[in-house]
C-alpha positions in Angstrom: 0.0 0.0 0.0 1.5 3.2 -1.1 2.0 6.0 1.7 3.5 9.5 1.3 7.1 8.3 2.1 7.1 4.6 1.5 5.6 1.3 0.7 4.0 -0.8 3.4 2.6 -4.3 3.6 -0.8 -4.5 5.1 -2.9 -7.0 7.0 -4.1 -8.0 10.3 -1.9 -10.1 12.4 -1.6 -10.8 16.1 1.5 -9.2 17.3 3.9 -11.8 18.5 7.5 -12.4 18.4 7.0 -15.1 15.6 5.1 -12.6 13.6 7.8 -10.0 13.7 10.5 -12.6 13.0 8.5 -13.5 10.0 8.3 -9.9 8.7 12.2 -9.6 9.0 12.8 -13.0 7.2 10.4 -12.0 4.3 12.2 -8.7 4.1 15.5 -10.2 4.8 16.1 -7.3 7.0 18.7 -7.3 9.7 17.4 -7.6 13.3 19.2 -4.4 13.9 17.1 -2.3 11.9 13.8 -1.1 13.4 10.4 -2.3 12.1 8.2 0.4 12.0 4.5 -0.2 12.8 1.6 1.5 11.4 -1.3 1.6 13.7 -5.0 2.2 13.0 -6.2 4.1 16.3 -5.2 5.3 19.9 -6.4 2.2 21.4 -3.7 0.1 19.5 -1.3 2.9 20.5 -1.8 2.4 23.9 -1.6 -1.3 23.7 2.0 -1.2 21.9 3.7 2.1 23.1 5.2 3.2 26.2 3.2 5.6 28.2 1.8 8.3 25.9 2.1 11.9 26.5 -1.0 14.4 26.6 0.2 16.1 23.5 -0.3 12.5 21.7 -4.1 12.6 22.7 -4.4 16.3 22.1 -3.2 15.6 18.4 -5.1 12.4 17.9 -8.4 14.1 19.0 -7.9 17.4 16.8 -6.7 15.5 13.7 -9.0 12.6 13.8 -8.5 10.3 11.1 -6.8 12.6 8.7 -3.0 12.1 7.9 -0.9 12.2 10.9 2.4 10.7 11.9 3.3 10.5 15.7 6.4 8.7 16.6 6.3 7.0 20.0 8.6 4.7 22.0 7.8 1.1 21.6 6.6 -1.0 24.7 8.1 -3.9 25.8 5.4 -6.0 23.8 7.1 -4.8 20.7 10.7 -5.5 21.6 
């Protein structure tokens, strides 16, 4: 799926270490390079990221479903 700056593969999957390893294998990507996740909503962000700052919620509320990129630190579930 095209985005403004890169191509992405999309689908629904349960985030597990096995799934992440499979993505790295398919892309022949070094485990030292980060894998970015594009998420759908605030609930997913809360589940996958470390504690989110108030600025995150203010932006998410004001922008809604428009084009918005917020970079946050991954929570322990994504490492």
